[in-house]
C-alpha positions in Angstrom: -78.9 42.7 88.0 -78.5 44.3 91.5 -79.2 41.7 94.1 -78.1 42.2 97.6 -79.1 38.8 99.0 -80.7 35.4 98.2 -83.1 33.7 100.6 -84.1 30.0 100.6 -87.4 28.8 102.0 -89.9 26.0 101.4 -93.0 28.1 101.1 -93.2 31.8 100.2 -96.5 33.7 101.0 -97.0 37.0 99.2 -99.4 39.3 101.1 -100.1 39.8 104.8 -103.8 40.2 105.1 -106.0 37.6 106.8 -105.5 35.1 104.0 -101.7 35.5 103.8 -101.2 35.4 107.6 -103.4 32.3 107.9 -101.5 30.6 105.0 -98.1 31.4 106.5 -99.1 30.1 109.9 -100.7 26.9 108.5 -97.7 26.1 106.3 -95.2 26.7 109.2 -97.3 24.4 111.4 -96.5 21.6 108.9 -92.9 21.9 109.8 -91.5 23.7 106.8 -89.5 26.9 106.4 -91.8 29.8 105.6 -91.4 33.5 104.6 -94.2 36.0 104.3 -93.7 39.1 102.3 -95.6 42.4 102.8 -95.5 45.6 100.7 -96.0 47.6 103.8 -95.9 46.5 107.4 -97.1 43.1 108.6 -100.9 42.8 108.9 -102.0 45.0 106.0 -104.3 45.1 103.0 -108.1 45.2 103.0 -108.2 42.9 106.1 -106.8 45.8 108.1 -108.4 48.6 106.1 -108.6 51.7 108.4 -111.9 52.9 107.0 -114.1 50.5 109.0 -114.2 49.1 112.6 -113.1 45.6 111.7 -114.2 42.5 109.8 -117.5 40.7 110.1 -117.1 36.9 109.7 -120.1 34.7 108.9 -120.4 31.0 109.4 -123.2 28.4 109.4 -125.1 28.4 112.6 -124.5 24.6 113.0 -123.9 21.6 110.7 -127.6 21.6 109.7 -127.2 25.2 108.3 -124.3 24.2 106.0 -126.5 23.1 103.0 -128.6 26.2 103.2 -125.5 28.5 103.2 -124.1 26.6 100.2 -127.3 26.9 98.3 -127.6 30.6 99.1 -124.0 31.3 97.8 -124.8 29.5 94.6 -128.2 31.3 94.2 -126.9 34.8 94.7 -123.8 33.9 92.6 -126.1 33.6 89.6 -124.2 30.7 88.0 -120.8 32.3 88.4 -119.7 30.4 91.6 -117.8 27.1 91.3 -120.0 24.5 93.1 -117.0 22.4 94.1 -115.2 25.4 95.7 -118.4 26.5 97.4 -118.9 23.0 98.9 -115.3 22.9 100.2 -115.7 26.5 101.5 -118.9 26.1 103.4 -117.9 22.8 104.9 -114.8 24.2 106.5 -115.9 27.7 107.8 -116.8 26.6 111.3 -113.6 24.5 111.7 -111.5 27.4 110.5 -113.3 29.7 112.9 -112.4 27.4 115.8 -108.8 27.5 114.5 -108.8 31.3 114.7 -110.0 31.1 118.3 -107.3 28.5 119.0 -104.8 31.1 117.9 -106.1 33.4 120.6 -107.6 35.9 118.2 -110.3 37.8 120.2 -113.7 37.7 118.5 -116.5 40.1 119.1 -119.8 38.3 119.9 -123.2 39.7 118.9 -125.4 40.2 121.9 -128.5 40.8 119.8 -127.5 38.3 117.2 -131.1 37.9 115.9 -131.5 41.5 115.0 -132.1 42.0 111.3 -128.9 44.1 111.1 -126.9 41.0 111.7 -128.4 39.2 108.6 -125.4 39.2 106.1 -125.5 41.2 102.9 -127.8 39.5 100.3 -128.7 36.7 102.8 -132.2 35.7 103.9 -131.5 34.7 107.5 -129.2 35.2 110.4 -126.1 33.1 110.6 -123.4 32.7 113.2 -121.7 36.1 113.3 -118.3 37.0 114.8 -116.4 40.3 114.6 -112.6 40.3 114.0 -111.2 43.4 115.5 -108.0 44.7 114.0 -105.7 45.3 117.0 -106.3 41.9 118.6 -106.1 39.9 115.4 -102.9 41.5 114.3 -101.3 41.1 117.7 -102.1 37.4 118.1 -101.3 36.4 114.5 -98.0 38.2 114.6 -97.2 36.4 117.9 -97.9 33.0 116.3 -95.6 33.9 113.3 -92.8 34.6 115.7 -93.4 31.4 117.6 -93.1 29.4 114.4 -90.0 31.4 113.3 -91.7 32.6 110.1 -89.4 35.0 108.2 -91.4 38.3 108.0 -90.1 40.3 105.1 -91.8 43.7 105.5 -91.6 46.7 103.2 -90.7 44.4 100.3 -92.6 44.0 97.0 -92.7 41.1 94.6 -92.0 42.2 91.0 -91.6 38.9 89.2 -92.1 35.2 89.9 -89.2 32.9 89.1 -89.8 29.9 87.0 -87.9 26.7 86.2 -89.5 25.5 83.0 -93.2 25.5 83.7 -92.8 25.5 87.4 -92.8 28.5 89.8 -89.7 28.3 92.0 -89.6 31.6 93.8 -89.8 35.3 93.4 -87.8 38.4 92.8 -88.6 41.2 95.2 -87.6 44.9 95.8 -86.5 45.8 99.3 -87.0 49.4 100.5 -83.6 50.7 101.6 -82.6 54.3 102.1 -79.7 54.1 99.7 -81.8 53.1 96.8 -82.9 50.0 94.9 -82.1 46.6 96.3 -83.3 43.3 94.8 -83.8 40.1 96.6 -84.2 36.6 95.1 -86.4 34.3 97.2 -86.0 30.7 96.1 -89.0 28.6 97.1 -90.5 25.5 95.6 -94.0 26.8 96.5 -95.4 30.3 96.3 -98.8 31.4 97.7 -100.3 34.6 96.3 -102.6 36.4 98.9 -102.3 39.9 97.6 -105.9 41.0 97.6 -108.2 42.5 95.0 -108.1 45.0 92.1 -109.2 48.2 93.8 -106.0 49.9 92.6 -107.3 50.0 89.1 -109.6 52.8 90.1 -109.0 56.4 91.2 -111.6 56.3 94.0 -111.4 53.1 96.0 -112.1 51.8 99.5 -108.8 50.0 99.7 -105.3 50.7 100.9 -102.7 51.6 98.3 -101.0 48.2 98.5 -104.1 46.6 96.8 -102.8 46.9 93.3 -103.8 43.7 91.5 -100.1 42.6 91.4 -101.0 39.0 92.4 -103.5 38.6 89.5 -100.9 40.0 87.2 -98.1 37.7 88.4 -100.4 34.7 88.1 -101.5 35.7 84.6 -97.8 36.1 83.6 -97.0 32.6 85.0 -99.7 30.8 83.1 -102.7 30.8 85.5 -106.2 31.8 84.5 -108.3 34.6 85.8 -112.1 34.7 85.8 -115.1 36.7 86.9 -113.1 39.9 86.7 -116.2 41.9 85.7 -117.8 41.3 89.1 -116.5 44.0 91.3 -118.2 45.4 94.4 -119.0 49.1 94.4 -120.3 50.8 97.5 -120.8 54.1 99.4 -118.0 55.7 101.3 -117.2 59.2 102.7 -115.9 61.9 100.5 -115.5 64.1 103.5 -115.1 64.3 106.4 -112.9 61.1 107.0 -112.5 60.3 103.3 -112.8 56.6 102.3 -114.7 55.6 105.5 -117.2 53.0 104.6 -120.9 54.0 104.9 -122.9 51.5 107.0 -125.5 50.1 104.6 -127.9 49.3 107.4 -128.5 53.0 107.6 -130.1 53.3 104.2 -133.6 53.1 105.7 -132.7 55.7 108.3 -131.1 58.1 105.8 -132.1 61.0 103.6 -129.8 61.9 100.7 -129.4 65.3 99.1 -127.9 66.4 95.8 -127.1 69.8 94.5 -130.6 71.2 94.4 -133.0 68.5 95.6 -133.6 65.5 97.9 -132.9 62.3 96.1 -135.8 60.0 95.4 -138.2 62.8 96.1 -140.1 62.2 92.9 -140.8 58.6 93.9 -144.1 58.0 95.7 -143.6 57.8 99.5 -144.4 54.1 99.7 -142.1 53.3 96.8 -139.2 55.2 98.3 -139.6 53.6 101.7 -139.8 50.2 100.1 -136.6 50.6 98.1 -134.6 52.1 100.9 -135.8 49.3 103.2 -134.7 46.7 100.6 -131.4 48.6 100.1 -130.6 48.4 103.8 -130.1 44.7 103.4 -126.7 44.8 101.6 -123.7 47.0 101.1 -122.4 46.6 97.5 -124.4 47.5 94.4 -126.3 44.7 92.6 -128.5 44.6 89.5 -130.3 41.5 90.9 -132.7 43.5 93.1 -135.1 46.3 92.3 -133.3 48.7 94.7 -130.5 49.0 92.1 -132.2 52.2 91.1 -131.2 53.7 94.5 -127.5 53.2 93.6 -127.9 54.4 90.0 -129.5 57.7 91.1 -126.9 58.2 93.8 -124.1 57.4 91.4 -125.4 59.8 88.7 -125.9 62.6 91.2 -122.5 62.1 92.8 -120.8 62.3 89.3 -122.3 65.8 89.0 -120.6 67.1 92.1 -117.0 66.5 93.3 -118.1 66.7 96.9 -120.7 63.9 96.4 -124.1 63.7 98.0 -125.1 64.8 101.5 -126.6 62.3 103.9 -128.8 63.2 107.0 -129.7 60.5 109.5 -133.3 60.4 110.9 -133.9 61.2 114.6 -135.5 57.8 115.1 -132.2 55.9 114.8 -130.3 58.4 117.0 -132.7 57.5 119.8 -132.8 53.7 119.2 -129.7 52.2 117.7 -129.6 48.5 116.9 -126.4 46.8 118.1 -124.7 46.5 114.7 -125.3 50.2 114.0 -124.2 51.3 117.5 -120.9 49.3 117.1 -120.2 51.3 113.9 -121.0 54.7 115.3 -119.1 54.1 118.5 -116.1 53.3 116.4 -116.7 56.3 114.1 -116.7 58.6 117.1 -113.6 57.0 118.7 -111.5 56.8 115.5 -112.9 59.6 113.3 -114.5 61.9 115.8 -117.8 61.9 113.9 -121.3 61.5 115.2 -124.7 61.0 113.6 -125.2 64.8 113.8 -122.2 65.7 111.7 -122.7 66.6 108.0 -121.3 63.9 105.8 -120.9 63.7 102.0 -120.8 60.4 100.2 -119.9 58.9 96.8 -119.7 55.4 95.3 -116.2 53.8 95.4 -114.7 50.6 94.0 -114.3 48.1 96.8 -113.7 44.4 96.6 -113.2 41.8 93.8 -115.6 38.9 93.5 -113.4 37.2 90.8 -109.7 36.6 90.4 -107.3 33.7 90.0 -108.9 30.4 89.2 -108.0 27.8 91.8 -109.2 24.3 92.7 -110.3 22.9 96.1 -106.6 22.7 97.2 -106.0 26.4 96.3 -103.8 25.2 93.4 -103.7 27.5 90.3 -102.8 24.9 87.8 -99.3 26.2 87.5 -96.8 23.9 89.3 -95.6 25.4 92.6 -98.2 28.2 92.6 -101.1 28.5 95.0 -103.5 31.4 95.8 -106.0 32.3 98.5 -108.2 35.2 99.6 -109.6 38.0 97.5 -106.9 37.5 94.8 -108.9 34.4 93.8 -112.4 33.7 92.5 -114.9 30.8 92.5 -116.0 30.5 96.1 -118.1 33.5 95.4 -120.1 34.2 92.2 -121.5 37.5 90.8 -122.6 38.7 94.2 -121.0 37.7 97.5 -122.7 37.2 100.9 -121.5 39.7 103.5 -118.9 38.3 106.0 -117.7 35.6 103.6 -114.7 37.5 102.3 -113.0 37.1 105.7 -114.2 33.6 105.9 -112.7 32.9 102.4 -109.3 34.2 103.5 -109.4 32.0 106.6 -110.6 28.8 104.9 -108.5 28.9 101.8 -105.6 30.4 103.6 -105.4 27.3 105.7 -105.9 25.1 102.7 -103.2 26.8 100.7 -100.7 26.8 103.5 -101.2 23.1 104.2 -101.3 22.1 100.5 -98.1 24.1 99.6 -96.2 22.7 102.6 -97.2 19.1 102.0 -96.5 19.2 98.3 -93.0 20.6 98.7 -91.9 18.8 101.8 -88.7 16.8 101.2 -87.7 18.6 98.0 -84.0 19.3 97.8 -82.8 22.8 98.0 -80.9 23.5 94.8 -79.7 26.3 92.6 -82.4 26.0 90.0 -81.9 27.2 86.5 -84.7 29.7 87.0 -85.8 32.6 84.7 -88.2 35.5 84.9 -89.6 38.2 82.6 -87.1 41.0 82.2 -87.5 44.1 84.4 -88.1 47.5 82.8 -88.4 51.0 84.0 -91.1 52.9 82.2 -90.5 56.7 82.2 -93.6 58.7 83.3 -95.1 55.5 84.7 -97.1 57.4 87.3 -98.7 59.5 84.7 -99.7 56.5 82.6 -101.1 54.7 85.7 -103.2 57.7 86.6 -104.6 57.6 83.0 -105.6 54.0 83.4 -107.2 54.6 86.8 -109.2 57.5 85.3 -110.4 55.3 82.4 -111.6 52.6 84.7 -113.2 55.2 87.0 -115.1 56.5 84.0 -116.0 53.3 82.2 -115.8 50.4 84.7 -117.6 51.7 87.8 -121.3 51.4 88.3 -122.4 52.2 84.7 -120.7 50.3 81.8 -121.3 50.1 78.1 -119.9 48.7 74.9 -119.1 52.2 73.8 -117.2 53.0 77.0 -115.2 49.8 77.0 -114.3 50.0 73.3 -113.0 53.5 74.1 -110.9 52.2 76.9 -109.3 49.5 74.6 -108.5 52.2 72.0 -106.9 54.4 74.7 -104.9 51.4 76.0 -103.6 50.7 72.5 -102.3 54.3 72.2 -100.9 54.1 75.7 -99.1 50.9 74.9 -97.2 52.6 72.1 -96.2 55.4 74.5 -95.1 53.0 77.2 -93.0 51.0 74.7 -91.2 54.2 73.6 -90.4 55.0 77.3 -89.4 51.5 78.4 -85.7 51.1 79.5 -84.2 47.8 80.7 -83.4 48.0 84.4 -79.7 47.3 84.0 -79.4 50.3 81.7 -80.8 52.8 84.2 -80.0 54.0 87.7 -83.6 54.2 88.9 -85.1 54.5 92.3 -87.1 51.7 93.9 -90.2 53.8 93.6 -89.7 54.2 89.9 -89.4 50.5 89.4 -92.4 49.7 91.5 -94.5 52.2 89.7 -93.5 50.6 86.4 -94.5 47.1 87.7 -97.8 48.5 89.0 -98.3 50.1 85.6 -97.7 46.8 83.8 -100.2 45.1 86.1 -102.8 47.8 85.7 -102.5 47.7 82.0 -102.9 44.0 81.6 -105.7 43.7 84.1 -107.6 46.6 82.6 -107.3 45.0 79.2 -108.7 41.7 80.6 -111.4 43.6 82.5 -112.8 45.5 79.6 -112.6 42.4 77.3 -114.8 40.7 79.9 -117.2 43.7 80.1 -117.6 43.6 76.3 -118.3 39.8 76.3 -120.8 40.0 79.1 -123.6 41.6 77.1 -126.0 41.6 80.0 -126.4 42.9 83.6 -125.7 40.4 86.3 -124.7 40.9 90.0 -122.7 44.1 90.3 -122.0 44.2 86.5 -124.3 46.7 85.0 -124.4 47.3 81.2 -126.4 50.4 80.6 -126.9 49.2 77.0 -127.8 45.7 78.1 -129.7 46.2 81.4 -131.3 42.7 81.6 -129.9 39.4 82.6 -129.5 36.9 79.7 -130.0 33.2 80.5 -127.7 32.3 77.7 -124.8 34.0 79.4 -124.9 31.9 82.5 -121.3 31.1 81.9 -118.1 32.5 83.5 -115.5 34.5 81.5 -111.9 33.5 81.7 -108.7 35.4 80.7 -105.2 34.0 80.2 -102.0 34.7 78.3 -101.4 33.1 74.9 -98.4 34.0 72.8 -97.8 37.0 75.0 -101.3 38.3 74.3 -104.3 38.4 76.8 -107.2 36.4 75.5 -110.6 36.4 77.1 -113.4 34.0 76.4 -116.7 32.6 77.7 -115.8 29.2 79.1 -118.4 26.9 77.7 -117.2 24.0 79.8 -118.1 26.0 82.9 -115.3 25.7 85.5 -111.8 24.6 84.7 
């Protein structure tokens, strides 16, 4: 094994989006040694996605608003949100927001905060809204990391978690070096996973390339459970110009959409079309819960017919009178992408965020000793659908919780040379080709429209692919591979296992709920008001409806 160094810390944070940064700062403020590892540069992932102006963050208006927010999350979660996590979450958002301001992170205020455009996706009322702008947040959080002497391990990727018996005790990482592959052992009695969602399972995604699902995979391999994997957000984005720029959903009611040879929704009666586009303007990601789902389904089917997607034209009315939320978006679009409302734009539906992930408790603990998780890599504080602005709030709240819990649980433990072990590393020849195949399978069968036939086809293809991968698998010590070849192989392993778990869940959920749409089971079934969990058992992934609800 080619290791060029070994690092000892008390808490290791994997991922440097909002959740990871908050976890690292919170842990370091407890007085322990902390390292944060990032696949790219510091301040990365979906929190700093370049295809939108920044992050909206939603909080209760005041203490009296907390119960209503909690009830709303549970209602739109359709039985898939963990009530204990939701209670913890909603009770700490305002406190965590004050903490962010204490760090000096500049927050955008809404001047017209009662405009309907500031009502969060899927919500029924205005909340306290703040905007987290990327330059200011990255600058101030990086500054705080330096003040606390947090070791920032940039351009480094975790490939395995180290275990001593049943306990996680560190990680094995790959460091990017010009001369080739360099491995680093990071020994730490506590590890926090904050690696983001599973957008990397798809060909077309509104995520950066470092959002691969690696955290969910590492947790699964270490003995943790995943759940709610079938609930993934799908939403409109630019095909061109400015590919993968997020379409502002508040513009649905001001938009006209055109396919190859017709205007979409033209066969609907005028009143029905206006009603559905008005309803659709209230949220970004697709949901089956509302009648306006037929807007997305028609857009999706039409966009699948044409590689360039569908064309959108904005009405003159909104060009003359722009609500503040919309103006903020188009001001950014002009400044960053050099686009205006008058420019022709083609759209399609992309994979976006994960509403499920690693199962955690109220202390961000995964159930595996030494392993914590926070942010989009986790599930439970959201259900089938998620309120807009709560992804960033989730990263902030549970980032703080994870950082404190990990630091306090490991304080005082002696540094030692543990008899740790980890799963062997392999290089899989043609890993990039196999990964592309998996992404295409998910693009075809796990996007907006799903079915039993489609997912069974995916599982059959995965079985064939597994045989090919096994034939092309070479132990790392027997090959002189590049870092990129090893990373592609690990990404492939992650994509394979997560795709297997995802389609097992799709098959089990014989209904449509939230963003999960089964074309062959288009209605919601009350008897399936139960979350689906996946875990490893005898080296196999098993996926079941969890009759005892949340575990």
